[in-house]
C-alpha positions in Angstrom: -80.0 -13.0 9.3 -76.6 -11.1 8.4 -76.6 -7.8 7.0 -74.4 -7.0 4.3 -72.9 -3.5 4.4 -71.3 -1.4 2.0 -68.8 1.0 2.9 -69.3 4.5 1.2 -66.7 5.5 -0.6 -64.3 8.8 0.1 -61.9 10.4 -2.0 -59.7 12.9 -0.8 -57.5 14.9 -3.4 -54.8 17.2 -1.8 -51.0 17.7 -2.9 -49.9 17.7 0.7 -49.1 14.2 1.8 -49.7 15.2 5.0 -52.9 16.3 5.0 -54.0 13.2 3.1 -52.3 11.1 6.0 -54.3 13.2 8.4 -57.5 13.0 6.7 -57.0 9.2 6.5 -55.9 8.7 10.0 -58.8 10.9 11.2 -61.4 9.0 9.2 -60.3 5.3 9.5 -62.4 4.0 11.8 -65.6 5.4 10.4 -66.5 2.7 8.2 -65.2 4.6 4.9 -63.6 3.1 2.5 -60.9 6.2 1.8 -59.0 6.7 -1.2 -56.5 9.4 -1.4 -55.0 10.9 -4.8 -52.1 13.5 -4.6 -52.8 15.5 -7.5 -55.8 16.7 -9.7 -55.1 14.3 -12.6 -54.9 11.5 -10.5 -57.9 12.4 -8.4 -60.1 12.6 -11.8 -58.8 9.5 -12.7 -59.8 7.9 -9.3 -63.0 9.5 -9.3 -63.9 7.7 -12.9 -62.6 4.5 -11.3 -63.9 4.1 -7.8 -67.3 6.4 -8.0 -66.8 8.0 -4.7 -70.1 9.6 -2.6 -67.9 12.1 -1.0 -65.3 14.0 -2.2 -63.0 16.5 -0.4 -60.7 18.5 -2.3 -57.9 21.2 -1.8 -59.1 24.6 -3.4 -55.4 25.7 -3.9 -53.3 23.0 -5.7 -50.4 24.2 -8.4 -52.0 22.5 -11.6 -55.4 22.5 -11.0 -57.6 24.7 -8.4 -60.0 22.6 -6.5 -63.2 24.2 -8.0 -61.9 23.3 -11.6 -61.6 19.9 -10.6 -65.1 20.1 -9.2 -66.6 21.4 -12.3 -65.0 18.8 -14.4 -66.5 15.7 -12.1 -69.9 17.3 -13.0 
């Protein structure tokens, strides 16, 4: 009998493209479904559409702090 496996969705939000690439490269072979967003607004929209179980967020972004973004998720 074959077991169906749904990968855990992870969303990384950071205004630094190099950091997003590093996160994606480091976690590619973990079985996670990795999504990225390069700004807080894009991150909020992605969160609403993909409903990730894990969110990694940069705390120091120019338009909105990471803490403000996390509060918006709640």
